ModelCIF file with pLDDT and N, C-alpha, C, O atoms, coordinates in Angstrom:
data_MODEL
#
_entry.id   MODEL 
#
_entity.id                         1 
_entity.type                       polymer 
_entity.pdbx_number_of_molecules   1 
#
_entity_poly.entity_id                      1 
_entity_poly.type                           'polypeptide(L)' 
_entity_poly.nstd_linkage                   no 
_entity_poly.nstd_monomer                   no 
_entity_poly.pdbx_seq_one_letter_code       MDDKRDAKIAALRMAIDAGIAELDAGLGVEMTPDDLIAEAFEQVGLATAATPR 
_entity_poly.pdbx_seq_one_letter_code_can   MDDKRDAKIAALRMAIDAGIAELDAGLGVEMTPDDLIAEAFEQVGLATAATPR 
_entity_poly.pdbx_strand_id                 A 
#
loop_
_entity_poly_seq.entity_id 
_entity_poly_seq.num 
_entity_poly_seq.mon_id 
_entity_poly_seq.hetero 
1 1  MET n 
1 2  ASP n 
1 3  ASP n 
1 4  LYS n 
1 5  ARG n 
1 6  ASP n 
1 7  ALA n 
1 8  LYS n 
1 9  ILE n 
1 10 ALA n 
1 11 ALA n 
1 12 LEU n 
1 13 ARG n 
1 14 MET n 
1 15 ALA n 
1 16 ILE n 
1 17 ASP n 
1 18 ALA n 
1 19 GLY n 
1 20 ILE n 
1 21 ALA n 
1 22 GLU n 
1 23 LEU n 
1 24 ASP n 
1 25 ALA n 
1 26 GLY n 
1 27 LEU n 
1 28 GLY n 
1 29 VAL n 
1 30 GLU n 
1 31 MET n 
1 32 THR n 
1 33 PRO n 
1 34 ASP n 
1 35 ASP n 
1 36 LEU n 
1 37 ILE n 
1 38 ALA n 
1 39 GLU n 
1 40 ALA n 
1 41 PHE n 
1 42 GLU n 
1 43 GLN n 
1 44 VAL n 
1 45 GLY n 
1 46 LEU n 
1 47 ALA n 
1 48 THR n 
1 49 ALA n 
1 50 ALA n 
1 51 THR n 
1 52 PRO n 
1 53 ARG n 
#
_struct_asym.id          A 
_struct_asym.entity_id   1 
#
loop_
_ma_qa_metric.id 
_ma_qa_metric.mode 
_ma_qa_metric.name 
_ma_qa_metric.software_group_id 
_ma_qa_metric.type 
1 global pLDDT . pLDDT 
2 local  pLDDT . pLDDT 
#
_ma_qa_metric_global.metric_id      1 
_ma_qa_metric_global.metric_value   77.21 
_ma_qa_metric_global.model_id       1 
_ma_qa_metric_global.ordinal_id     1 
#
loop_
_ma_qa_metric_local.label_asym_id 
_ma_qa_metric_local.label_comp_id 
_ma_qa_metric_local.label_seq_id 
_ma_qa_metric_local.metric_id 
_ma_qa_metric_local.metric_value 
_ma_qa_metric_local.model_id 
_ma_qa_metric_local.ordinal_id 
A MET 1  2 59.00 1 1  
A ASP 2  2 85.00 1 2  
A ASP 3  2 84.00 1 3  
A LYS 4  2 83.00 1 4  
A ARG 5  2 85.00 1 5  
A ASP 6  2 87.00 1 6  
A ALA 7  2 84.00 1 7  
A LYS 8  2 83.00 1 8  
A ILE 9  2 85.00 1 9  
A ALA 10 2 87.00 1 10 
A ALA 11 2 84.00 1 11 
A LEU 12 2 82.00 1 12 
A ARG 13 2 87.00 1 13 
A MET 14 2 86.00 1 14 
A ALA 15 2 82.00 1 15 
A ILE 16 2 82.00 1 16 
A ASP 17 2 87.00 1 17 
A ALA 18 2 83.00 1 18 
A GLY 19 2 79.00 1 19 
A ILE 20 2 82.00 1 20 
A ALA 21 2 85.00 1 21 
A GLU 22 2 82.00 1 22 
A LEU 23 2 78.00 1 23 
A ASP 24 2 82.00 1 24 
A ALA 25 2 84.00 1 25 
A GLY 26 2 81.00 1 26 
A LEU 27 2 75.00 1 27 
A GLY 28 2 66.00 1 28 
A VAL 29 2 70.00 1 29 
A GLU 30 2 72.00 1 30 
A MET 31 2 74.00 1 31 
A THR 32 2 81.00 1 32 
A PRO 33 2 81.00 1 33 
A ASP 34 2 85.00 1 34 
A ASP 35 2 83.00 1 35 
A LEU 36 2 77.00 1 36 
A ILE 37 2 80.00 1 37 
A ALA 38 2 83.00 1 38 
A GLU 39 2 80.00 1 39 
A ALA 40 2 78.00 1 40 
A PHE 41 2 81.00 1 41 
A GLU 42 2 83.00 1 42 
A GLN 43 2 77.00 1 43 
A VAL 44 2 78.00 1 44 
A GLY 45 2 79.00 1 45 
A LEU 46 2 76.00 1 46 
A ALA 47 2 70.00 1 47 
A THR 48 2 60.00 1 48 
A ALA 49 2 53.00 1 49 
A ALA 50 2 55.00 1 50 
A THR 51 2 48.00 1 51 
A PRO 52 2 51.00 1 52 
A ARG 53 2 48.00 1 53 
#
loop_
_atom_site.group_PDB 
_atom_site.id 
_atom_site.type_symbol 
_atom_site.label_atom_id 
_atom_site.label_alt_id 
_atom_site.label_comp_id 
_atom_site.label_asym_id 
_atom_site.label_entity_id 
_atom_site.label_seq_id 
_atom_site.pdbx_PDB_ins_code 
_atom_site.Cartn_x 
_atom_site.Cartn_y 
_atom_site.Cartn_z 
_atom_site.occupancy 
_atom_site.B_iso_or_equiv 
_atom_site.pdbx_formal_charge 
_atom_site.auth_seq_id 
_atom_site.auth_comp_id 
_atom_site.auth_asym_id 
_atom_site.auth_atom_id 
_atom_site.pdbx_PDB_model_num 
ATOM 1   N N  . MET A 1 1  ? -14.844 125.267 24.168 1.00 59.00 ? 1  MET A N  1 
ATOM 2   C CA . MET A 1 1  ? -13.716 125.801 23.420 1.00 59.00 ? 1  MET A CA 1 
ATOM 3   C C  . MET A 1 1  ? -13.797 127.321 23.345 1.00 59.00 ? 1  MET A C  1 
ATOM 4   O O  . MET A 1 1  ? -12.758 127.978 23.270 1.00 59.00 ? 1  MET A O  1 
ATOM 5   N N  . ASP A 1 2  ? -14.982 127.896 23.362 1.00 85.00 ? 2  ASP A N  1 
ATOM 6   C CA . ASP A 1 2  ? -15.117 129.346 23.307 1.00 85.00 ? 2  ASP A CA 1 
ATOM 7   C C  . ASP A 1 2  ? -14.525 130.005 24.539 1.00 85.00 ? 2  ASP A C  1 
ATOM 8   O O  . ASP A 1 2  ? -14.029 131.129 24.454 1.00 85.00 ? 2  ASP A O  1 
ATOM 9   N N  . ASP A 1 3  ? -14.566 129.327 25.694 1.00 84.00 ? 3  ASP A N  1 
ATOM 10  C CA . ASP A 1 3  ? -13.994 129.893 26.919 1.00 84.00 ? 3  ASP A CA 1 
ATOM 11  C C  . ASP A 1 3  ? -12.484 130.083 26.780 1.00 84.00 ? 3  ASP A C  1 
ATOM 12  O O  . ASP A 1 3  ? -11.941 131.108 27.194 1.00 84.00 ? 3  ASP A O  1 
ATOM 13  N N  . LYS A 1 4  ? -11.800 129.079 26.189 1.00 83.00 ? 4  LYS A N  1 
ATOM 14  C CA . LYS A 1 4  ? -10.355 129.195 25.971 1.00 83.00 ? 4  LYS A CA 1 
ATOM 15  C C  . LYS A 1 4  ? -10.053 130.337 25.014 1.00 83.00 ? 4  LYS A C  1 
ATOM 16  O O  . LYS A 1 4  ? -9.136  131.127 25.238 1.00 83.00 ? 4  LYS A O  1 
ATOM 17  N N  . ARG A 1 5  ? -10.833 130.414 23.952 1.00 85.00 ? 5  ARG A N  1 
ATOM 18  C CA . ARG A 1 5  ? -10.642 131.461 22.940 1.00 85.00 ? 5  ARG A CA 1 
ATOM 19  C C  . ARG A 1 5  ? -10.880 132.827 23.567 1.00 85.00 ? 5  ARG A C  1 
ATOM 20  O O  . ARG A 1 5  ? -10.094 133.750 23.359 1.00 85.00 ? 5  ARG A O  1 
ATOM 21  N N  . ASP A 1 6  ? -11.959 132.963 24.332 1.00 87.00 ? 6  ASP A N  1 
ATOM 22  C CA . ASP A 1 6  ? -12.269 134.236 24.978 1.00 87.00 ? 6  ASP A CA 1 
ATOM 23  C C  . ASP A 1 6  ? -11.173 134.640 25.953 1.00 87.00 ? 6  ASP A C  1 
ATOM 24  O O  . ASP A 1 6  ? -10.825 135.817 26.046 1.00 87.00 ? 6  ASP A O  1 
ATOM 25  N N  . ALA A 1 7  ? -10.631 133.674 26.678 1.00 84.00 ? 7  ALA A N  1 
ATOM 26  C CA . ALA A 1 7  ? -9.554  133.963 27.630 1.00 84.00 ? 7  ALA A CA 1 
ATOM 27  C C  . ALA A 1 7  ? -8.301  134.438 26.894 1.00 84.00 ? 7  ALA A C  1 
ATOM 28  O O  . ALA A 1 7  ? -7.632  135.369 27.344 1.00 84.00 ? 7  ALA A O  1 
ATOM 29  N N  . LYS A 1 8  ? -7.985  133.807 25.774 1.00 83.00 ? 8  LYS A N  1 
ATOM 30  C CA . LYS A 1 8  ? -6.818  134.216 24.997 1.00 83.00 ? 8  LYS A CA 1 
ATOM 31  C C  . LYS A 1 8  ? -7.014  135.606 24.403 1.00 83.00 ? 8  LYS A C  1 
ATOM 32  O O  . LYS A 1 8  ? -6.080  136.406 24.372 1.00 83.00 ? 8  LYS A O  1 
ATOM 33  N N  . ILE A 1 9  ? -8.217  135.892 23.936 1.00 85.00 ? 9  ILE A N  1 
ATOM 34  C CA . ILE A 1 9  ? -8.506  137.219 23.383 1.00 85.00 ? 9  ILE A CA 1 
ATOM 35  C C  . ILE A 1 9  ? -8.388  138.272 24.476 1.00 85.00 ? 9  ILE A C  1 
ATOM 36  O O  . ILE A 1 9  ? -7.812  139.336 24.249 1.00 85.00 ? 9  ILE A O  1 
ATOM 37  N N  . ALA A 1 10 ? -8.924  137.989 25.656 1.00 87.00 ? 10 ALA A N  1 
ATOM 38  C CA . ALA A 1 10 ? -8.839  138.935 26.766 1.00 87.00 ? 10 ALA A CA 1 
ATOM 39  C C  . ALA A 1 10 ? -7.382  139.174 27.162 1.00 87.00 ? 10 ALA A C  1 
ATOM 40  O O  . ALA A 1 10 ? -6.983  140.312 27.406 1.00 87.00 ? 10 ALA A O  1 
ATOM 41  N N  . ALA A 1 11 ? -6.592  138.109 27.224 1.00 84.00 ? 11 ALA A N  1 
ATOM 42  C CA . ALA A 1 11 ? -5.176  138.241 27.581 1.00 84.00 ? 11 ALA A CA 1 
ATOM 43  C C  . ALA A 1 11 ? -4.432  139.040 26.527 1.00 84.00 ? 11 ALA A C  1 
ATOM 44  O O  . ALA A 1 11 ? -3.578  139.863 26.856 1.00 84.00 ? 11 ALA A O  1 
ATOM 45  N N  . LEU A 1 12 ? -4.747  138.806 25.276 1.00 82.00 ? 12 LEU A N  1 
ATOM 46  C CA . LEU A 1 12 ? -4.111  139.544 24.181 1.00 82.00 ? 12 LEU A CA 1 
ATOM 47  C C  . LEU A 1 12 ? -4.449  141.023 24.265 1.00 82.00 ? 12 LEU A C  1 
ATOM 48  O O  . LEU A 1 12 ? -3.574  141.875 24.109 1.00 82.00 ? 12 LEU A O  1 
ATOM 49  N N  . ARG A 1 13 ? -5.706  141.328 24.510 1.00 87.00 ? 13 ARG A N  1 
ATOM 50  C CA . ARG A 1 13 ? -6.110  142.737 24.641 1.00 87.00 ? 13 ARG A CA 1 
ATOM 51  C C  . ARG A 1 13 ? -5.402  143.403 25.808 1.00 87.00 ? 13 ARG A C  1 
ATOM 52  O O  . ARG A 1 13 ? -4.966  144.549 25.694 1.00 87.00 ? 13 ARG A O  1 
ATOM 53  N N  . MET A 1 14 ? -5.280  142.696 26.937 1.00 86.00 ? 14 MET A N  1 
ATOM 54  C CA . MET A 1 14 ? -4.594  143.248 28.101 1.00 86.00 ? 14 MET A CA 1 
ATOM 55  C C  . MET A 1 14 ? -3.121  143.499 27.804 1.00 86.00 ? 14 MET A C  1 
ATOM 56  O O  . MET A 1 14 ? -2.567  144.520 28.212 1.00 86.00 ? 14 MET A O  1 
ATOM 57  N N  . ALA A 1 15 ? -2.483  142.564 27.091 1.00 82.00 ? 15 ALA A N  1 
ATOM 58  C CA . ALA A 1 15 ? -1.067  142.721 26.752 1.00 82.00 ? 15 ALA A CA 1 
ATOM 59  C C  . ALA A 1 15 ? -0.861  143.920 25.830 1.00 82.00 ? 15 ALA A C  1 
ATOM 60  O O  . ALA A 1 15 ? 0.095   144.678 25.998 1.00 82.00 ? 15 ALA A O  1 
ATOM 61  N N  . ILE A 1 16 ? -1.743  144.090 24.869 1.00 82.00 ? 16 ILE A N  1 
ATOM 62  C CA . ILE A 1 16 ? -1.647  145.224 23.950 1.00 82.00 ? 16 ILE A CA 1 
ATOM 63  C C  . ILE A 1 16 ? -1.872  146.525 24.700 1.00 82.00 ? 16 ILE A C  1 
ATOM 64  O O  . ILE A 1 16 ? -1.127  147.487 24.515 1.00 82.00 ? 16 ILE A O  1 
ATOM 65  N N  . ASP A 1 17 ? -2.900  146.562 25.551 1.00 87.00 ? 17 ASP A N  1 
ATOM 66  C CA . ASP A 1 17 ? -3.176  147.769 26.337 1.00 87.00 ? 17 ASP A CA 1 
ATOM 67  C C  . ASP A 1 17 ? -1.994  148.124 27.237 1.00 87.00 ? 17 ASP A C  1 
ATOM 68  O O  . ASP A 1 17 ? -1.631  149.295 27.354 1.00 87.00 ? 17 ASP A O  1 
ATOM 69  N N  . ALA A 1 18 ? -1.395  147.120 27.870 1.00 83.00 ? 18 ALA A N  1 
ATOM 70  C CA . ALA A 1 18 ? -0.246  147.358 28.746 1.00 83.00 ? 18 ALA A CA 1 
ATOM 71  C C  . ALA A 1 18 ? 0.934   147.907 27.947 1.00 83.00 ? 18 ALA A C  1 
ATOM 72  O O  . ALA A 1 18 ? 1.617   148.826 28.397 1.00 83.00 ? 18 ALA A O  1 
ATOM 73  N N  . GLY A 1 19 ? 1.172   147.348 26.770 1.00 79.00 ? 19 GLY A N  1 
ATOM 74  C CA . GLY A 1 19 ? 2.262   147.827 25.917 1.00 79.00 ? 19 GLY A CA 1 
ATOM 75  C C  . GLY A 1 19 ? 2.058   149.256 25.473 1.00 79.00 ? 19 GLY A C  1 
ATOM 76  O O  . GLY A 1 19 ? 2.999   150.049 25.456 1.00 79.00 ? 19 GLY A O  1 
ATOM 77  N N  . ILE A 1 20 ? 0.842   149.586 25.116 1.00 82.00 ? 20 ILE A N  1 
ATOM 78  C CA . ILE A 1 20 ? 0.530   150.951 24.694 1.00 82.00 ? 20 ILE A CA 1 
ATOM 79  C C  . ILE A 1 20 ? 0.676   151.919 25.869 1.00 82.00 ? 20 ILE A C  1 
ATOM 80  O O  . ILE A 1 20 ? 1.205   153.018 25.707 1.00 82.00 ? 20 ILE A O  1 
ATOM 81  N N  . ALA A 1 21 ? 0.210   151.514 27.045 1.00 85.00 ? 21 ALA A N  1 
ATOM 82  C CA . ALA A 1 21 ? 0.332   152.358 28.239 1.00 85.00 ? 21 ALA A CA 1 
ATOM 83  C C  . ALA A 1 21 ? 1.802   152.619 28.573 1.00 85.00 ? 21 ALA A C  1 
ATOM 84  O O  . ALA A 1 21 ? 2.170   153.736 28.938 1.00 85.00 ? 21 ALA A O  1 
ATOM 85  N N  . GLU A 1 22 ? 2.641   151.588 28.447 1.00 82.00 ? 22 GLU A N  1 
ATOM 86  C CA . GLU A 1 22 ? 4.077   151.764 28.704 1.00 82.00 ? 22 GLU A CA 1 
ATOM 87  C C  . GLU A 1 22 ? 4.688   152.763 27.727 1.00 82.00 ? 22 GLU A C  1 
ATOM 88  O O  . GLU A 1 22 ? 5.478   153.623 28.116 1.00 82.00 ? 22 GLU A O  1 
ATOM 89  N N  . LEU A 1 23 ? 4.320   152.641 26.473 1.00 78.00 ? 23 LEU A N  1 
ATOM 90  C CA . LEU A 1 23 ? 4.850   153.565 25.475 1.00 78.00 ? 23 LEU A CA 1 
ATOM 91  C C  . LEU A 1 23 ? 4.367   154.989 25.745 1.00 78.00 ? 23 LEU A C  1 
ATOM 92  O O  . LEU A 1 23 ? 5.143   155.940 25.655 1.00 78.00 ? 23 LEU A O  1 
ATOM 93  N N  . ASP A 1 24 ? 3.082   155.133 26.076 1.00 82.00 ? 24 ASP A N  1 
ATOM 94  C CA . ASP A 1 24 ? 2.537   156.456 26.373 1.00 82.00 ? 24 ASP A CA 1 
ATOM 95  C C  . ASP A 1 24 ? 3.241   157.086 27.575 1.00 82.00 ? 24 ASP A C  1 
ATOM 96  O O  . ASP A 1 24 ? 3.432   158.301 27.619 1.00 82.00 ? 24 ASP A O  1 
ATOM 97  N N  . ALA A 1 25 ? 3.624   156.259 28.546 1.00 84.00 ? 25 ALA A N  1 
ATOM 98  C CA . ALA A 1 25 ? 4.293   156.754 29.749 1.00 84.00 ? 25 ALA A CA 1 
ATOM 99  C C  . ALA A 1 25 ? 5.794   156.943 29.534 1.00 84.00 ? 25 ALA A C  1 
ATOM 100 O O  . ALA A 1 25 ? 6.494   157.434 30.421 1.00 84.00 ? 25 ALA A O  1 
ATOM 101 N N  . GLY A 1 26 ? 6.283   156.557 28.370 1.00 81.00 ? 26 GLY A N  1 
ATOM 102 C CA . GLY A 1 26 ? 7.705   156.681 28.081 1.00 81.00 ? 26 GLY A CA 1 
ATOM 103 C C  . GLY A 1 26 ? 8.536   155.588 28.739 1.00 81.00 ? 26 GLY A C  1 
ATOM 104 O O  . GLY A 1 26 ? 9.752   155.725 28.870 1.00 81.00 ? 26 GLY A O  1 
ATOM 105 N N  . LEU A 1 27 ? 7.883   154.498 29.155 1.00 75.00 ? 27 LEU A N  1 
ATOM 106 C CA . LEU A 1 27 ? 8.584   153.420 29.861 1.00 75.00 ? 27 LEU A CA 1 
ATOM 107 C C  . LEU A 1 27 ? 8.994   152.265 28.955 1.00 75.00 ? 27 LEU A C  1 
ATOM 108 O O  . LEU A 1 27 ? 9.887   151.491 29.299 1.00 75.00 ? 27 LEU A O  1 
ATOM 109 N N  . GLY A 1 28 ? 8.365   152.151 27.839 1.00 66.00 ? 28 GLY A N  1 
ATOM 110 C CA . GLY A 1 28 ? 8.614   151.006 26.970 1.00 66.00 ? 28 GLY A CA 1 
ATOM 111 C C  . GLY A 1 28 ? 9.623   151.317 25.888 1.00 66.00 ? 28 GLY A C  1 
ATOM 112 O O  . GLY A 1 28 ? 10.034  152.461 25.696 1.00 66.00 ? 28 GLY A O  1 
ATOM 113 N N  . VAL A 1 29 ? 10.004  150.284 25.198 1.00 70.00 ? 29 VAL A N  1 
ATOM 114 C CA . VAL A 1 29 ? 10.891  150.430 24.057 1.00 70.00 ? 29 VAL A CA 1 
ATOM 115 C C  . VAL A 1 29 ? 10.006  150.586 22.834 1.00 70.00 ? 29 VAL A C  1 
ATOM 116 O O  . VAL A 1 29 ? 9.088   149.796 22.614 1.00 70.00 ? 29 VAL A O  1 
ATOM 117 N N  . GLU A 1 30 ? 10.286  151.614 22.037 1.00 72.00 ? 30 GLU A N  1 
ATOM 118 C CA . GLU A 1 30 ? 9.478   151.790 20.843 1.00 72.00 ? 30 GLU A CA 1 
ATOM 119 C C  . GLU A 1 30 ? 9.645   150.600 19.929 1.00 72.00 ? 30 GLU A C  1 
ATOM 120 O O  . GLU A 1 30 ? 10.758  150.125 19.701 1.00 72.00 ? 30 GLU A O  1 
ATOM 121 N N  . MET A 1 31 ? 8.531   150.121 19.408 1.00 74.00 ? 31 MET A N  1 
ATOM 122 C CA . MET A 1 31 ? 8.562   148.993 18.480 1.00 74.00 ? 31 MET A CA 1 
ATOM 123 C C  . MET A 1 31 ? 7.478   149.201 17.441 1.00 74.00 ? 31 MET A C  1 
ATOM 124 O O  . MET A 1 31 ? 6.562   150.004 17.618 1.00 74.00 ? 31 MET A O  1 
ATOM 125 N N  . THR A 1 32 ? 7.602   148.471 16.374 1.00 81.00 ? 32 THR A N  1 
ATOM 126 C CA . THR A 1 32 ? 6.602   148.558 15.325 1.00 81.00 ? 32 THR A CA 1 
ATOM 127 C C  . THR A 1 32 ? 5.322   147.867 15.799 1.00 81.00 ? 32 THR A C  1 
ATOM 128 O O  . THR A 1 32 ? 5.368   147.048 16.716 1.00 81.00 ? 32 THR A O  1 
ATOM 129 N N  . PRO A 1 33 ? 4.190   148.187 15.187 1.00 81.00 ? 33 PRO A N  1 
ATOM 130 C CA . PRO A 1 33 ? 2.956   147.485 15.544 1.00 81.00 ? 33 PRO A CA 1 
ATOM 131 C C  . PRO A 1 33 ? 3.087   145.964 15.369 1.00 81.00 ? 33 PRO A C  1 
ATOM 132 O O  . PRO A 1 33 ? 2.548   145.202 16.172 1.00 81.00 ? 33 PRO A O  1 
ATOM 133 N N  . ASP A 1 34 ? 3.797   145.524 14.330 1.00 85.00 ? 34 ASP A N  1 
ATOM 134 C CA . ASP A 1 34 ? 3.998   144.087 14.120 1.00 85.00 ? 34 ASP A CA 1 
ATOM 135 C C  . ASP A 1 34 ? 4.769   143.462 15.275 1.00 85.00 ? 34 ASP A C  1 
ATOM 136 O O  . ASP A 1 34 ? 4.435   142.365 15.725 1.00 85.00 ? 34 ASP A O  1 
ATOM 137 N N  . ASP A 1 35 ? 5.800   144.156 15.758 1.00 83.00 ? 35 ASP A N  1 
ATOM 138 C CA . ASP A 1 35 ? 6.573   143.647 16.895 1.00 83.00 ? 35 ASP A CA 1 
ATOM 139 C C  . ASP A 1 35 ? 5.718   143.584 18.155 1.00 83.00 ? 35 ASP A C  1 
ATOM 140 O O  . ASP A 1 35 ? 5.818   142.632 18.930 1.00 83.00 ? 35 ASP A O  1 
ATOM 141 N N  . LEU A 1 36 ? 4.874   144.601 18.362 1.00 77.00 ? 36 LEU A N  1 
ATOM 142 C CA . LEU A 1 36 ? 4.001   144.627 19.530 1.00 77.00 ? 36 LEU A CA 1 
ATOM 143 C C  . LEU A 1 36 ? 3.029   143.454 19.508 1.00 77.00 ? 36 LEU A C  1 
ATOM 144 O O  . LEU A 1 36 ? 2.836   142.779 20.519 1.00 77.00 ? 36 LEU A O  1 
ATOM 145 N N  . ILE A 1 37 ? 2.423   143.218 18.359 1.00 80.00 ? 37 ILE A N  1 
ATOM 146 C CA . ILE A 1 37 ? 1.475   142.110 18.226 1.00 80.00 ? 37 ILE A CA 1 
ATOM 147 C C  . ILE A 1 37 ? 2.197   140.778 18.413 1.00 80.00 ? 37 ILE A C  1 
ATOM 148 O O  . ILE A 1 37 ? 1.687   139.896 19.104 1.00 80.00 ? 37 ILE A O  1 
ATOM 149 N N  . ALA A 1 38 ? 3.370   140.619 17.812 1.00 83.00 ? 38 ALA A N  1 
ATOM 150 C CA . ALA A 1 38 ? 4.128   139.377 17.933 1.00 83.00 ? 38 ALA A CA 1 
ATOM 151 C C  . ALA A 1 38 ? 4.477   139.106 19.399 1.00 83.00 ? 38 ALA A C  1 
ATOM 152 O O  . ALA A 1 38 ? 4.375   137.969 19.860 1.00 83.00 ? 38 ALA A O  1 
ATOM 153 N N  . GLU A 1 39 ? 4.884   140.140 20.128 1.00 80.00 ? 39 GLU A N  1 
ATOM 154 C CA . GLU A 1 39 ? 5.220   139.967 21.536 1.00 80.00 ? 39 GLU A CA 1 
ATOM 155 C C  . GLU A 1 39 ? 3.982   139.589 22.350 1.00 80.00 ? 39 GLU A C  1 
ATOM 156 O O  . GLU A 1 39 ? 4.048   138.727 23.227 1.00 80.00 ? 39 GLU A O  1 
ATOM 157 N N  . ALA A 1 40 ? 2.862   140.233 22.057 1.00 78.00 ? 40 ALA A N  1 
ATOM 158 C CA . ALA A 1 40 ? 1.622   139.911 22.764 1.00 78.00 ? 40 ALA A CA 1 
ATOM 159 C C  . ALA A 1 40 ? 1.196   138.476 22.465 1.00 78.00 ? 40 ALA A C  1 
ATOM 160 O O  . ALA A 1 40 ? 0.781   137.755 23.372 1.00 78.00 ? 40 ALA A O  1 
ATOM 161 N N  . PHE A 1 41 ? 1.293   138.055 21.210 1.00 81.00 ? 41 PHE A N  1 
ATOM 162 C CA . PHE A 1 41 ? 0.961   136.672 20.844 1.00 81.00 ? 41 PHE A CA 1 
ATOM 163 C C  . PHE A 1 41 ? 1.846   135.704 21.608 1.00 81.00 ? 41 PHE A C  1 
ATOM 164 O O  . PHE A 1 41 ? 1.375   134.685 22.113 1.00 81.00 ? 41 PHE A O  1 
ATOM 165 N N  . GLU A 1 42 ? 3.124   136.024 21.691 1.00 83.00 ? 42 GLU A N  1 
ATOM 166 C CA . GLU A 1 42 ? 4.081   135.172 22.385 1.00 83.00 ? 42 GLU A CA 1 
ATOM 167 C C  . GLU A 1 42 ? 3.705   135.035 23.867 1.00 83.00 ? 42 GLU A C  1 
ATOM 168 O O  . GLU A 1 42 ? 3.777   133.943 24.430 1.00 83.00 ? 42 GLU A O  1 
ATOM 169 N N  . GLN A 1 43 ? 3.310   136.133 24.483 1.00 77.00 ? 43 GLN A N  1 
ATOM 170 C CA . GLN A 1 43 ? 2.965   136.125 25.902 1.00 77.00 ? 43 GLN A CA 1 
ATOM 171 C C  . GLN A 1 43 ? 1.733   135.282 26.206 1.00 77.00 ? 43 GLN A C  1 
ATOM 172 O O  . GLN A 1 43 ? 1.626   134.710 27.290 1.00 77.00 ? 43 GLN A O  1 
ATOM 173 N N  . VAL A 1 44 ? 0.808   135.203 25.262 1.00 78.00 ? 44 VAL A N  1 
ATOM 174 C CA . VAL A 1 44 ? -0.413  134.423 25.514 1.00 78.00 ? 44 VAL A CA 1 
ATOM 175 C C  . VAL A 1 44 ? -0.366  133.040 24.860 1.00 78.00 ? 44 VAL A C  1 
ATOM 176 O O  . VAL A 1 44 ? -1.366  132.324 24.836 1.00 78.00 ? 44 VAL A O  1 
ATOM 177 N N  . GLY A 1 45 ? 0.804   132.673 24.330 1.00 79.00 ? 45 GLY A N  1 
ATOM 178 C CA . GLY A 1 45 ? 0.963   131.338 23.773 1.00 79.00 ? 45 GLY A CA 1 
ATOM 179 C C  . GLY A 1 45 ? 0.389   131.142 22.396 1.00 79.00 ? 45 GLY A C  1 
ATOM 180 O O  . GLY A 1 45 ? 0.067   130.016 22.016 1.00 79.00 ? 45 GLY A O  1 
ATOM 181 N N  . LEU A 1 46 ? 0.251   132.218 21.635 1.00 76.00 ? 46 LEU A N  1 
ATOM 182 C CA . LEU A 1 46 ? -0.293  132.122 20.283 1.00 76.00 ? 46 LEU A CA 1 
ATOM 183 C C  . LEU A 1 46 ? 0.763   132.284 19.205 1.00 76.00 ? 46 LEU A C  1 
ATOM 184 O O  . LEU A 1 46 ? 0.436   132.287 18.018 1.00 76.00 ? 46 LEU A O  1 
ATOM 185 N N  . ALA A 1 47 ? 2.033   132.419 19.598 1.00 70.00 ? 47 ALA A N  1 
ATOM 186 C CA . ALA A 1 47 ? 3.109   132.622 18.626 1.00 70.00 ? 47 ALA A CA 1 
ATOM 187 C C  . ALA A 1 47 ? 3.305   131.377 17.774 1.00 70.00 ? 47 ALA A C  1 
ATOM 188 O O  . ALA A 1 47 ? 3.224   130.249 18.261 1.00 70.00 ? 47 ALA A O  1 
ATOM 189 N N  . THR A 1 48 ? 3.560   131.605 16.517 1.00 60.00 ? 48 THR A N  1 
ATOM 190 C CA . THR A 1 48 ? 3.863   130.523 15.584 1.00 60.00 ? 48 THR A CA 1 
ATOM 191 C C  . THR A 1 48 ? 5.097   130.916 14.783 1.00 60.00 ? 48 THR A C  1 
ATOM 192 O O  . THR A 1 48 ? 5.588   132.040 14.883 1.00 60.00 ? 48 THR A O  1 
ATOM 193 N N  . ALA A 1 49 ? 5.578   129.990 14.004 1.00 53.00 ? 49 ALA A N  1 
ATOM 194 C CA . ALA A 1 49 ? 6.742   130.281 13.146 1.00 53.00 ? 49 ALA A CA 1 
ATOM 195 C C  . ALA A 1 49 ? 6.399   131.375 12.137 1.00 53.00 ? 49 ALA A C  1 
ATOM 196 O O  . ALA A 1 49 ? 7.285   132.100 11.684 1.00 53.00 ? 49 ALA A O  1 
ATOM 197 N N  . ALA A 1 50 ? 5.117   131.498 11.781 1.00 55.00 ? 50 ALA A N  1 
ATOM 198 C CA . ALA A 1 50 ? 4.696   132.484 10.796 1.00 55.00 ? 50 ALA A CA 1 
ATOM 199 C C  . ALA A 1 50 ? 4.464   133.857 11.416 1.00 55.00 ? 50 ALA A C  1 
ATOM 200 O O  . ALA A 1 50 ? 4.280   134.830 10.684 1.00 55.00 ? 50 ALA A O  1 
ATOM 201 N N  . THR A 1 51 ? 4.469   133.964 12.751 1.00 48.00 ? 51 THR A N  1 
ATOM 202 C CA . THR A 1 51 ? 4.242   135.243 13.401 1.00 48.00 ? 51 THR A CA 1 
ATOM 203 C C  . THR A 1 51 ? 5.440   136.148 13.147 1.00 48.00 ? 51 THR A C  1 
ATOM 204 O O  . THR A 1 51 ? 6.576   135.773 13.436 1.00 48.00 ? 51 THR A O  1 
ATOM 205 N N  . PRO A 1 52 ? 5.186   137.355 12.600 1.00 51.00 ? 52 PRO A N  1 
ATOM 206 C CA . PRO A 1 52 ? 6.312   138.253 12.305 1.00 51.00 ? 52 PRO A CA 1 
ATOM 207 C C  . PRO A 1 52 ? 7.024   138.661 13.593 1.00 51.00 ? 52 PRO A C  1 
ATOM 208 O O  . PRO A 1 52 ? 6.385   138.850 14.629 1.00 51.00 ? 52 PRO A O  1 
ATOM 209 N N  . ARG A 1 53 ? 8.330   138.795 13.525 1.00 48.00 ? 53 ARG A N  1 
ATOM 210 C CA . ARG A 1 53 ? 9.125   139.224 14.683 1.00 48.00 ? 53 ARG A CA 1 
ATOM 211 C C  . ARG A 1 53 ? 10.045  140.314 14.284 1.00 48.00 ? 53 ARG A C  1 
ATOM 212 O O  . ARG A 1 53 ? 10.803  140.817 15.113 1.00 48.00 ? 53 ARG A O  1 
#
């Protein structure tokens, strides 16, 4: 089970890093930190009804 968790954490970190890089490059849409985290959770399949959007 730790392998699945580690893979999800790695994917989440990559999604966050990619989002930050896009914003730094002026390519992304500005969003709040909560929106960024919610989008990253959604991309790695961790989104829930309680996840802020």
